[in-house]
PyMOL Python script that loads the backbone (N, CA, C, O; Angstrom):
from pymol import cmd

cmd.read_pdbstr("""\
ATOM      1  N   MET A   1       5.841 -11.943   5.498  1.00  0.00           N
ATOM      2  CA  MET A   1       6.566 -10.727   5.234  1.00  0.00           C
ATOM      3  C   MET A   1       6.775  -9.939   6.524  1.00  0.00           C
ATOM      4  O   MET A   1       7.820  -9.319   6.725  1.00  0.00           O
ATOM      5  N   GLU A   2       5.769  -9.972   7.392  1.00  0.00           N
ATOM      6  CA  GLU A   2       5.877  -9.274   8.675  1.00  0.00           C
ATOM      7  C   GLU A   2       7.117  -9.751   9.445  1.00  0.00           C
ATOM      8  O   GLU A   2       7.871  -8.937   9.977  1.00  0.00           O
ATOM      9  N   LEU A   3       7.320 -11.049   9.499  1.00  0.00           N
ATOM     10  CA  LEU A   3       8.472 -11.629  10.207  1.00  0.00           C
ATOM     11  C   LEU A   3       9.780 -11.156   9.570  1.00  0.00           C
ATOM     12  O   LEU A   3      10.715 -10.779  10.275  1.00  0.00           O
ATOM     13  N   TYR A   4       9.842 -11.178   8.264  1.00  0.00           N
ATOM     14  CA  TYR A   4      11.046 -10.751   7.553  1.00  0.00           C
ATOM     15  C   TYR A   4      11.349  -9.272   7.830  1.00  0.00           C
ATOM     16  O   TYR A   4      12.501  -8.910   8.068  1.00  0.00           O
ATOM     17  N   LEU A   5      10.333  -8.432   7.800  1.00  0.00           N
ATOM     18  CA  LEU A   5      10.553  -7.005   8.062  1.00  0.00           C
ATOM     19  C   LEU A   5      11.033  -6.760   9.483  1.00  0.00           C
ATOM     20  O   LEU A   5      11.924  -5.942   9.709  1.00  0.00           O
ATOM     21  N   ARG A   6      10.439  -7.476  10.453  1.00  0.00           N
ATOM     22  CA  ARG A   6      10.886  -7.302  11.835  1.00  0.00           C
ATOM     23  C   ARG A   6      12.319  -7.797  12.026  1.00  0.00           C
ATOM     24  O   ARG A   6      13.081  -7.209  12.794  1.00  0.00           O
ATOM     25  N   TYR A   7      12.694  -8.890  11.320  1.00  0.00           N
ATOM     26  CA  TYR A   7      14.073  -9.387  11.379  1.00  0.00           C
ATOM     27  C   TYR A   7      15.033  -8.317  10.857  1.00  0.00           C
ATOM     28  O   TYR A   7      16.036  -8.003  11.497  1.00  0.00           O
ATOM     29  N   LEU A   8      14.711  -7.765   9.691  1.00  0.00           N
ATOM     30  CA  LEU A   8      15.562  -6.716   9.125  1.00  0.00           C
ATOM     31  C   LEU A   8      15.694  -5.538  10.080  1.00  0.00           C
ATOM     32  O   LEU A   8      16.782  -4.994  10.267  1.00  0.00           O
ATOM     33  N   GLU A   9      14.582  -5.155  10.675  1.00  0.00           N
ATOM     34  CA  GLU A   9      14.573  -4.028  11.601  1.00  0.00           C
ATOM     35  C   GLU A   9      15.471  -4.298  12.812  1.00  0.00           C
ATOM     36  O   GLU A   9      16.189  -3.410  13.271  1.00  0.00           O
ATOM     37  N   LYS A  10      15.423  -5.511  13.314  1.00  0.00           N
ATOM     38  CA  LYS A  10      16.168  -5.840  14.533  1.00  0.00           C
ATOM     39  C   LYS A  10      17.649  -6.126  14.278  1.00  0.00           C
ATOM     40  O   LYS A  10      18.508  -5.699  15.050  1.00  0.00           O
ATOM     41  N   PHE A  11      17.948  -6.853  13.187  1.00  0.00           N
ATOM     42  CA  PHE A  11      19.316  -7.334  13.008  1.00  0.00           C
ATOM     43  C   PHE A  11      20.100  -6.669  11.867  1.00  0.00           C
ATOM     44  O   PHE A  11      21.329  -6.728  11.864  1.00  0.00           O
ATOM     45  N   GLU A  12      19.441  -6.056  10.928  1.00  0.00           N
ATOM     46  CA  GLU A  12      20.140  -5.526   9.753  1.00  0.00           C
ATOM     47  C   GLU A  12      20.091  -4.010   9.627  1.00  0.00           C
ATOM     48  O   GLU A  12      20.934  -3.424   8.947  1.00  0.00           O
ATOM     49  N   GLN A  13      19.131  -3.370  10.261  1.00  0.00           N
ATOM     50  CA  GLN A  13      18.965  -1.930  10.113  1.00  0.00           C
ATOM     51  C   GLN A  13      20.127  -1.202  10.773  1.00  0.00           C
ATOM     52  O   GLN A  13      20.495  -1.487  11.912  1.00  0.00           O
ATOM     53  N   GLU A  14      20.693  -0.261  10.037  1.00  0.00           N
ATOM     54  CA  GLU A  14      21.806   0.522  10.565  1.00  0.00           C
ATOM     55  C   GLU A  14      21.300   1.855  11.094  1.00  0.00           C
ATOM     56  O   GLU A  14      20.225   2.320  10.718  1.00  0.00           O
ATOM     57  N   GLU A  15      22.070   2.447  11.949  1.00  0.00           N
ATOM     58  CA  GLU A  15      21.682   3.719  12.565  1.00  0.00           C
ATOM     59  C   GLU A  15      21.397   4.764  11.492  1.00  0.00           C
ATOM     60  O   GLU A  15      22.167   4.930  10.545  1.00  0.00           O
ATOM     61  N   GLY A  16      20.286   5.460  11.655  1.00  0.00           N
ATOM     62  CA  GLY A  16      19.905   6.502  10.714  1.00  0.00           C
ATOM     63  C   GLY A  16      19.041   6.017   9.561  1.00  0.00           C
ATOM     64  O   GLY A  16      18.487   6.827   8.818  1.00  0.00           O
ATOM     65  N   GLU A  17      18.921   4.706   9.404  1.00  0.00           N
ATOM     66  CA  GLU A  17      18.078   4.169   8.330  1.00  0.00           C
ATOM     67  C   GLU A  17      16.614   4.173   8.749  1.00  0.00           C
ATOM     68  O   GLU A  17      16.293   4.037   9.930  1.00  0.00           O
ATOM     69  N   GLU A  18      15.737   4.330   7.772  1.00  0.00           N
ATOM     70  CA  GLU A  18      14.304   4.228   8.005  1.00  0.00           C
ATOM     71  C   GLU A  18      13.942   2.757   8.182  1.00  0.00           C
ATOM     72  O   GLU A  18      14.708   1.876   7.792  1.00  0.00           O
ATOM     73  N   SER A  19      12.779   2.490   8.768  1.00  0.00           N
ATOM     74  CA  SER A  19      12.303   1.115   8.909  1.00  0.00           C
ATOM     75  C   SER A  19      12.098   0.497   7.534  1.00  0.00           C
ATOM     76  O   SER A  19      11.715   1.194   6.594  1.00  0.00           O
ATOM     77  N   PRO A  20      12.352  -0.815   7.404  1.00  0.00           N
ATOM     78  CA  PRO A  20      12.175  -1.470   6.107  1.00  0.00           C
ATOM     79  C   PRO A  20      10.709  -1.489   5.692  1.00  0.00           C
ATOM     80  O   PRO A  20       9.805  -1.457   6.526  1.00  0.00           O
ATOM     81  N   VAL A  21      10.501  -1.540   4.383  1.00  0.00           N
ATOM     82  CA  VAL A  21       9.158  -1.565   3.813  1.00  0.00           C
ATOM     83  C   VAL A  21       9.049  -2.781   2.912  1.00  0.00           C
ATOM     84  O   VAL A  21       9.953  -3.062   2.125  1.00  0.00           O
ATOM     85  N   GLY A  22       7.927  -3.512   3.028  1.00  0.00           N
ATOM     86  CA  GLY A  22       7.659  -4.640   2.142  1.00  0.00           C
ATOM     87  C   GLY A  22       6.645  -4.216   1.099  1.00  0.00           C
ATOM     88  O   GLY A  22       5.774  -3.391   1.376  1.00  0.00           O
ATOM     89  N   LEU A  23       6.748  -4.769  -0.089  1.00  0.00           N
ATOM     90  CA  LEU A  23       5.830  -4.420  -1.169  1.00  0.00           C
ATOM     91  C   LEU A  23       5.249  -5.695  -1.760  1.00  0.00           C
ATOM     92  O   LEU A  23       5.981  -6.555  -2.249  1.00  0.00           O
ATOM     93  N   LEU A  24       3.925  -5.810  -1.711  1.00  0.00           N
ATOM     94  CA  LEU A  24       3.219  -6.924  -2.332  1.00  0.00           C
ATOM     95  C   LEU A  24       2.666  -6.441  -3.660  1.00  0.00           C
ATOM     96  O   LEU A  24       1.935  -5.452  -3.708  1.00  0.00           O
ATOM     97  N   MET A  25       3.007  -7.131  -4.736  1.00  0.00           N
ATOM     98  CA  MET A  25       2.507  -6.790  -6.063  1.00  0.00           C
ATOM     99  C   MET A  25       1.383  -7.752  -6.413  1.00  0.00           C
ATOM    100  O   MET A  25       1.565  -8.968  -6.367  1.00  0.00           O
ATOM    101  N   CYS A  26       0.231  -7.212  -6.760  1.00  0.00           N
ATOM    102  CA  CYS A  26      -0.956  -8.021  -7.038  1.00  0.00           C
ATOM    103  C   CYS A  26      -1.532  -7.643  -8.395  1.00  0.00           C
ATOM    104  O   CYS A  26      -1.546  -6.473  -8.778  1.00  0.00           O
ATOM    105  N   ALA A  27      -2.006  -8.653  -9.114  1.00  0.00           N
ATOM    106  CA  ALA A  27      -2.665  -8.384 -10.387  1.00  0.00           C
ATOM    107  C   ALA A  27      -4.044  -7.791 -10.147  1.00  0.00           C
ATOM    108  O   ALA A  27      -4.591  -7.109 -11.015  1.00  0.00           O
ATOM    109  N   GLU A  28      -4.602  -8.045  -8.983  1.00  0.00           N
ATOM    110  CA  GLU A  28      -5.923  -7.541  -8.648  1.00  0.00           C
ATOM    111  C   GLU A  28      -5.964  -7.359  -7.134  1.00  0.00           C
ATOM    112  O   GLU A  28      -5.478  -8.216  -6.396  1.00  0.00           O
ATOM    113  N   GLY A  29      -6.530  -6.268  -6.670  1.00  0.00           N
ATOM    114  CA  GLY A  29      -6.557  -6.015  -5.235  1.00  0.00           C
ATOM    115  C   GLY A  29      -7.959  -5.830  -4.701  1.00  0.00           C
ATOM    116  O   GLY A  29      -8.838  -5.317  -5.395  1.00  0.00           O
ATOM    117  N   ASN A  30      -8.165  -6.252  -3.460  1.00  0.00           N
ATOM    118  CA  ASN A  30      -9.426  -6.021  -2.768  1.00  0.00           C
ATOM    119  C   ASN A  30      -9.119  -5.000  -1.680  1.00  0.00           C
ATOM    120  O   ASN A  30      -8.617  -5.348  -0.612  1.00  0.00           O
ATOM    121  N   TYR A  31      -9.425  -3.738  -1.962  1.00  0.00           N
ATOM    122  CA  TYR A  31      -9.016  -2.665  -1.066  1.00  0.00           C
ATOM    123  C   TYR A  31      -9.671  -2.740   0.304  1.00  0.00           C
ATOM    124  O   TYR A  31      -9.087  -2.298   1.293  1.00  0.00           O
ATOM    125  N   GLU A  32     -10.861  -3.286   0.373  1.00  0.00           N
ATOM    126  CA  GLU A  32     -11.518  -3.420   1.673  1.00  0.00           C
ATOM    127  C   GLU A  32     -10.736  -4.386   2.568  1.00  0.00           C
ATOM    128  O   GLU A  32     -10.528  -4.113   3.750  1.00  0.00           O
ATOM    129  N   GLN A  33     -10.306  -5.513   1.999  1.00  0.00           N
ATOM    130  CA  GLN A  33      -9.526  -6.474   2.783  1.00  0.00           C
ATOM    131  C   GLN A  33      -8.176  -5.900   3.168  1.00  0.00           C
ATOM    132  O   GLN A  33      -7.709  -6.087   4.291  1.00  0.00           O
ATOM    133  N   ILE A  34      -7.556  -5.204   2.239  1.00  0.00           N
ATOM    134  CA  ILE A  34      -6.256  -4.598   2.519  1.00  0.00           C
ATOM    135  C   ILE A  34      -6.375  -3.579   3.653  1.00  0.00           C
ATOM    136  O   ILE A  34      -5.521  -3.523   4.538  1.00  0.00           O
ATOM    137  N   GLU A  35      -7.431  -2.784   3.619  1.00  0.00           N
ATOM    138  CA  GLU A  35      -7.658  -1.789   4.671  1.00  0.00           C
ATOM    139  C   GLU A  35      -7.871  -2.463   6.024  1.00  0.00           C
ATOM    140  O   GLU A  35      -7.342  -2.002   7.035  1.00  0.00           O
ATOM    141  N   LEU A  36      -8.643  -3.552   6.053  1.00  0.00           N
ATOM    142  CA  LEU A  36      -8.910  -4.249   7.310  1.00  0.00           C
ATOM    143  C   LEU A  36      -7.647  -4.889   7.896  1.00  0.00           C
ATOM    144  O   LEU A  36      -7.503  -4.973   9.115  1.00  0.00           O
ATOM    145  N   LEU A  37      -6.744  -5.333   7.040  1.00  0.00           N
ATOM    146  CA  LEU A  37      -5.498  -5.938   7.524  1.00  0.00           C
ATOM    147  C   LEU A  37      -4.552  -4.912   8.134  1.00  0.00           C
ATOM    148  O   LEU A  37      -3.625  -5.281   8.855  1.00  0.00           O
ATOM    149  N   GLN A  38      -4.772  -3.639   7.856  1.00  0.00           N
ATOM    150  CA  GLN A  38      -3.940  -2.550   8.370  1.00  0.00           C
ATOM    151  C   GLN A  38      -2.456  -2.786   8.099  1.00  0.00           C
ATOM    152  O   GLN A  38      -1.610  -2.607   8.974  1.00  0.00           O
ATOM    153  N   LEU A  39      -2.165  -3.190   6.873  1.00  0.00           N
ATOM    154  CA  LEU A  39      -0.791  -3.491   6.499  1.00  0.00           C
ATOM    155  C   LEU A  39       0.113  -2.266   6.583  1.00  0.00           C
ATOM    156  O   LEU A  39       1.316  -2.394   6.809  1.00  0.00           O
ATOM    157  N   ASP A  40      -0.461  -1.083   6.401  1.00  0.00           N
ATOM    158  CA  ASP A  40       0.352   0.123   6.458  1.00  0.00           C
ATOM    159  C   ASP A  40       1.025   0.304   7.814  1.00  0.00           C
ATOM    160  O   ASP A  40       2.103   0.892   7.898  1.00  0.00           O
ATOM    161  N   LYS A  41       0.400  -0.195   8.869  1.00  0.00           N
ATOM    162  CA  LYS A  41       0.995  -0.096  10.207  1.00  0.00           C
ATOM    163  C   LYS A  41       2.195  -1.024  10.360  1.00  0.00           C
ATOM    164  O   LYS A  41       3.025  -0.828  11.247  1.00  0.00           O
ATOM    165  N   SER A  42       2.289  -2.042   9.489  1.00  0.00           N
ATOM    166  CA  SER A  42       3.381  -3.006   9.546  1.00  0.00           C
ATOM    167  C   SER A  42       4.522  -2.662   8.603  1.00  0.00           C
ATOM    168  O   SER A  42       5.543  -3.350   8.581  1.00  0.00           O
ATOM    169  N   GLY A  43       4.352  -1.603   7.825  1.00  0.00           N
ATOM    170  CA  GLY A  43       5.380  -1.276   6.839  1.00  0.00           C
ATOM    171  C   GLY A  43       5.233  -2.088   5.574  1.00  0.00           C
ATOM    172  O   GLY A  43       6.171  -2.166   4.780  1.00  0.00           O
ATOM    173  N   ILE A  44       4.082  -2.693   5.368  1.00  0.00           N
ATOM    174  CA  ILE A  44       3.823  -3.491   4.169  1.00  0.00           C
ATOM    175  C   ILE A  44       2.889  -2.696   3.269  1.00  0.00           C
ATOM    176  O   ILE A  44       1.841  -2.224   3.710  1.00  0.00           O
ATOM    177  N   ARG A  45       3.271  -2.552   2.017  1.00  0.00           N
ATOM    178  CA  ARG A  45       2.463  -1.828   1.043  1.00  0.00           C
ATOM    179  C   ARG A  45       1.976  -2.803  -0.018  1.00  0.00           C
ATOM    180  O   ARG A  45       2.642  -3.792  -0.323  1.00  0.00           O
ATOM    181  N   VAL A  46       0.823  -2.516  -0.567  1.00  0.00           N
ATOM    182  CA  VAL A  46       0.240  -3.355  -1.610  1.00  0.00           C
ATOM    183  C   VAL A  46       0.086  -2.510  -2.862  1.00  0.00           C
ATOM    184  O   VAL A  46      -0.432  -1.394  -2.814  1.00  0.00           O
ATOM    185  N   ALA A  47       0.540  -3.052  -3.979  1.00  0.00           N
ATOM    186  CA  ALA A  47       0.432  -2.333  -5.250  1.00  0.00           C
ATOM    187  C   ALA A  47      -0.214  -3.247  -6.275  1.00  0.00           C
ATOM    188  O   ALA A  47       0.022  -4.455  -6.302  1.00  0.00           O
ATOM    189  N   GLU A  48      -1.020  -2.646  -7.102  1.00  0.00           N
ATOM    190  CA  GLU A  48      -1.665  -3.387  -8.176  1.00  0.00           C
ATOM    191  C   GLU A  48      -0.913  -3.104  -9.477  1.00  0.00           C
ATOM    192  O   GLU A  48      -0.568  -1.957  -9.761  1.00  0.00           O
ATOM    193  N   TYR A  49      -0.667  -4.125 -10.247  1.00  0.00           N
ATOM    194  CA  TYR A  49      -0.009  -3.910 -11.526  1.00  0.00           C
ATOM    195  C   TYR A  49      -0.894  -4.438 -12.648  1.00  0.00           C
ATOM    196  O   TYR A  49      -1.747  -5.299 -12.434  1.00  0.00           O
ATOM    197  N   ILE A  50      -0.681  -3.916 -13.823  1.00  0.00           N
ATOM    198  CA  ILE A  50      -1.430  -4.378 -14.981  1.00  0.00           C
ATOM    199  C   ILE A  50      -0.434  -4.775 -16.066  1.00  0.00           C
ATOM    200  O   ILE A  50       0.649  -4.197 -16.162  1.00  0.00           O
ATOM    201  N   THR A  51      -0.797  -5.748 -16.872  1.00  0.00           N
ATOM    202  CA  THR A  51       0.102  -6.214 -17.924  1.00  0.00           C
ATOM    203  C   THR A  51      -0.196  -5.570 -19.268  1.00  0.00           C
ATOM    204  O   THR A  51       0.649  -5.581 -20.163  1.00  0.00           O
ATOM    205  N   GLU A  52      -1.398  -5.007 -19.415  1.00  0.00           N
ATOM    206  CA  GLU A  52      -1.732  -4.229 -20.603  1.00  0.00           C
ATOM    207  C   GLU A  52      -2.752  -3.163 -20.213  1.00  0.00           C
ATOM    208  O   GLU A  52      -3.548  -3.349 -19.293  1.00  0.00           O
ATOM    209  N   LEU A  53      -2.711  -2.070 -20.917  1.00  0.00           N
ATOM    210  CA  LEU A  53      -3.596  -0.965 -20.565  1.00  0.00           C
ATOM    211  C   LEU A  53      -5.055  -1.304 -20.852  1.00  0.00           C
ATOM    212  O   LEU A  53      -5.386  -1.827 -21.916  1.00  0.00           O
ATOM    213  N   PRO A  54      -5.922  -0.998 -19.887  1.00  0.00           N
ATOM    214  CA  PRO A  54      -7.352  -1.183 -20.122  1.00  0.00           C
ATOM    215  C   PRO A  54      -7.881  -0.041 -20.996  1.00  0.00           C
ATOM    216  O   PRO A  54      -7.151   0.909 -21.276  1.00  0.00           O
ATOM    217  N   PRO A  55      -9.134  -0.126 -21.427  1.00  0.00           N
ATOM    218  CA  PRO A  55      -9.712   0.987 -22.181  1.00  0.00           C
ATOM    219  C   PRO A  55      -9.642   2.288 -21.367  1.00  0.00           C
ATOM    220  O   PRO A  55      -9.646   2.260 -20.137  1.00  0.00           O
ATOM    221  N   LYS A  56      -9.580   3.393 -22.051  1.00  0.00           N
ATOM    222  CA  LYS A  56      -9.414   4.710 -21.430  1.00  0.00           C
ATOM    223  C   LYS A  56     -10.459   4.977 -20.346  1.00  0.00           C
ATOM    224  O   LYS A  56     -10.119   5.505 -19.287  1.00  0.00           O
ATOM    225  N   GLU A  57     -11.725   4.622 -20.589  1.00  0.00           N
ATOM    226  CA  GLU A  57     -12.790   4.891 -19.629  1.00  0.00           C
ATOM    227  C   GLU A  57     -12.559   4.136 -18.313  1.00  0.00           C
ATOM    228  O   GLU A  57     -12.752   4.689 -17.230  1.00  0.00           O
ATOM    229  N   ILE A  58     -12.151   2.886 -18.419  1.00  0.00           N
ATOM    230  CA  ILE A  58     -11.882   2.082 -17.218  1.00  0.00           C
ATOM    231  C   ILE A  58     -10.704   2.670 -16.449  1.00  0.00           C
ATOM    232  O   ILE A  58     -10.741   2.771 -15.223  1.00  0.00           O
ATOM    233  N   LEU A  59      -9.664   3.055 -17.176  1.00  0.00           N
ATOM    234  CA  LEU A  59      -8.486   3.646 -16.539  1.00  0.00           C
ATOM    235  C   LEU A  59      -8.844   4.955 -15.841  1.00  0.00           C
ATOM    236  O   LEU A  59      -8.382   5.203 -14.727  1.00  0.00           O
ATOM    237  N   GLN A  60      -9.658   5.792 -16.475  1.00  0.00           N
ATOM    238  CA  GLN A  60     -10.085   7.045 -15.851  1.00  0.00           C
ATOM    239  C   GLN A  60     -10.901   6.786 -14.591  1.00  0.00           C
ATOM    240  O   GLN A  60     -10.681   7.433 -13.567  1.00  0.00           O
ATOM    241  N   ASN A  61     -11.841   5.847 -14.656  1.00  0.00           N
ATOM    242  CA  ASN A  61     -12.653   5.516 -13.479  1.00  0.00           C
ATOM    243  C   ASN A  61     -11.791   5.017 -12.330  1.00  0.00           C
ATOM    244  O   ASN A  61     -11.984   5.411 -11.180  1.00  0.00           O
ATOM    245  N   LYS A  62     -10.847   4.155 -12.645  1.00  0.00           N
ATOM    246  CA  LYS A  62      -9.963   3.622 -11.609  1.00  0.00           C
ATOM    247  C   LYS A  62      -9.125   4.726 -10.989  1.00  0.00           C
ATOM    248  O   LYS A  62      -8.944   4.766  -9.772  1.00  0.00           O
ATOM    249  N   LEU A  63      -8.616   5.619 -11.818  1.00  0.00           N
ATOM    250  CA  LEU A  63      -7.811   6.728 -11.321  1.00  0.00           C
ATOM    251  C   LEU A  63      -8.629   7.638 -10.412  1.00  0.00           C
ATOM    252  O   LEU A  63      -8.157   8.037  -9.347  1.00  0.00           O
ATOM    253  N   HIS A  64      -9.845   7.968 -10.821  1.00  0.00           N
ATOM    254  CA  HIS A  64     -10.707   8.811  -9.987  1.00  0.00           C
ATOM    255  C   HIS A  64     -11.046   8.129  -8.663  1.00  0.00           C
ATOM    256  O   HIS A  64     -11.087   8.782  -7.621  1.00  0.00           O
ATOM    257  N   ARG A  65     -11.289   6.818  -8.702  1.00  0.00           N
ATOM    258  CA  ARG A  65     -11.584   6.063  -7.481  1.00  0.00           C
ATOM    259  C   ARG A  65     -10.390   6.079  -6.529  1.00  0.00           C
ATOM    260  O   ARG A  65     -10.558   6.266  -5.324  1.00  0.00           O
ATOM    261  N   LEU A  66      -9.181   5.884  -7.067  1.00  0.00           N
ATOM    262  CA  LEU A  66      -7.977   5.893  -6.230  1.00  0.00           C
ATOM    263  C   LEU A  66      -7.709   7.278  -5.640  1.00  0.00           C
ATOM    264  O   LEU A  66      -7.304   7.396  -4.484  1.00  0.00           O
ATOM    265  N   ILE A  67      -7.934   8.313  -6.431  1.00  0.00           N
ATOM    266  CA  ILE A  67      -7.750   9.676  -5.927  1.00  0.00           C
ATOM    267  C   ILE A  67      -8.712   9.950  -4.781  1.00  0.00           C
ATOM    268  O   ILE A  67      -8.320  10.519  -3.762  1.00  0.00           O
ATOM    269  N   GLU A  68      -9.963   9.550  -4.942  1.00  0.00           N
ATOM    270  CA  GLU A  68     -10.961   9.748  -3.886  1.00  0.00           C
ATOM    271  C   GLU A  68     -10.603   8.959  -2.622  1.00  0.00           C
ATOM    272  O   GLU A  68     -10.748   9.454  -1.504  1.00  0.00           O
ATOM    273  N   MET A  69     -10.135   7.726  -2.819  1.00  0.00           N
ATOM    274  CA  MET A  69      -9.746   6.886  -1.688  1.00  0.00           C
ATOM    275  C   MET A  69      -8.589   7.531  -0.911  1.00  0.00           C
ATOM    276  O   MET A  69      -8.609   7.557   0.320  1.00  0.00           O
ATOM    277  N   GLU A  70      -7.591   8.044  -1.620  1.00  0.00           N
ATOM    278  CA  GLU A  70      -6.457   8.686  -0.961  1.00  0.00           C
ATOM    279  C   GLU A  70      -6.866   9.994  -0.300  1.00  0.00           C
ATOM    280  O   GLU A  70      -6.347  10.344   0.760  1.00  0.00           O
ATOM    281  N   ARG A  71      -7.797  10.721  -0.921  1.00  0.00           N
ATOM    282  CA  ARG A  71      -8.295  11.956  -0.319  1.00  0.00           C
ATOM    283  C   ARG A  71      -8.940  11.651   1.035  1.00  0.00           C
ATOM    284  O   ARG A  71      -8.731  12.380   2.005  1.00  0.00           O
ATOM    285  N   LYS A  72      -9.726  10.569   1.096  1.00  0.00           N
ATOM    286  CA  LYS A  72     -10.355  10.163   2.356  1.00  0.00           C
ATOM    287  C   LYS A  72      -9.307   9.734   3.383  1.00  0.00           C
ATOM    288  O   LYS A  72      -9.434  10.038   4.569  1.00  0.00           O
ATOM    289  N   ASN A  73      -8.272   9.029   2.925  1.00  0.00           N
ATOM    290  CA  ASN A  73      -7.195   8.624   3.833  1.00  0.00           C
ATOM    291  C   ASN A  73      -6.513   9.833   4.456  1.00  0.00           C
ATOM    292  O   ASN A  73      -6.232   9.843   5.654  1.00  0.00           O
ATOM    293  N   VAL A  74      -6.249  10.841   3.651  1.00  0.00           N
ATOM    294  CA  VAL A  74      -5.608  12.065   4.155  1.00  0.00           C
ATOM    295  C   VAL A  74      -6.523  12.756   5.162  1.00  0.00           C
ATOM    296  O   VAL A  74      -6.070  13.202   6.216  1.00  0.00           O
ATOM    297  N   GLU A  75      -7.813  12.844   4.834  1.00  0.00           N
ATOM    298  CA  GLU A  75      -8.771  13.469   5.760  1.00  0.00           C
ATOM    299  C   GLU A  75      -8.826  12.718   7.080  1.00  0.00           C
ATOM    300  O   GLU A  75      -8.881  13.336   8.143  1.00  0.00           O
ATOM    301  N   ASN A  76      -8.814  11.398   7.026  1.00  0.00           N
ATOM    302  CA  ASN A  76      -8.835  10.588   8.250  1.00  0.00           C
ATOM    303  C   ASN A  76      -7.587  10.817   9.087  1.00  0.00           C
ATOM    304  O   ASN A  76      -7.665  10.892  10.313  1.00  0.00           O
ATOM    305  N   ARG A  77      -6.434  10.928   8.431  1.00  0.00           N
ATOM    306  CA  ARG A  77      -5.199  11.170   9.172  1.00  0.00           C
ATOM    307  C   ARG A  77      -5.212  12.541   9.825  1.00  0.00           C
ATOM    308  O   ARG A  77      -4.714  12.707  10.938  1.00  0.00           O
ATOM    309  N   LEU A  78      -5.780  13.522   9.138  1.00  0.00           N
ATOM    310  CA  LEU A  78      -5.858  14.870   9.702  1.00  0.00           C
ATOM    311  C   LEU A  78      -6.808  14.931  10.893  1.00  0.00           C
ATOM    312  O   LEU A  78      -6.607  15.721  11.816  1.00  0.00           O
ATOM    313  N   ASP A  79      -7.862  14.079  10.869  1.00  0.00           N
ATOM    314  CA  ASP A  79      -8.817  14.042  11.968  1.00  0.00           C
ATOM    315  C   ASP A  79      -8.250  13.351  13.217  1.00  0.00           C
ATOM    316  O   ASP A  79      -8.718  13.587  14.331  1.00  0.00           O
ATOM    317  N   ASP A  80      -7.237  12.496  13.015  1.00  0.00           N
ATOM    318  CA  ASP A  80      -6.657  11.747  14.160  1.00  0.00           C
ATOM    319  C   ASP A  80      -5.790  12.613  14.961  1.00  0.00           C
ATOM    320  O   ASP A  80      -5.218  12.165  15.955  1.00  0.00           O
TER     321      ASP A  80
END
""", "prot")
cmd.dss("prot")
cmd.show_as("cartoon", "prot")
cmd.util.cbc("prot")
cmd.orient("prot")
């Protein structure tokens, strides 16, 4: 995907356009590995999808975990 995004950036991007973004859709994600790969610096985003809703408690826990993770990301960016 990195190669494809750089190709688009070099040969297809028109003046005034933002850099292209790639999106990987995963049924399950390992956030530690994703963080180590630093895909955000490459314009590649990773999204997790679900095919059916989990029980309410699991969904709430996941939502709280994601909110906390993003809160830390924002704090880290502010510290840089």
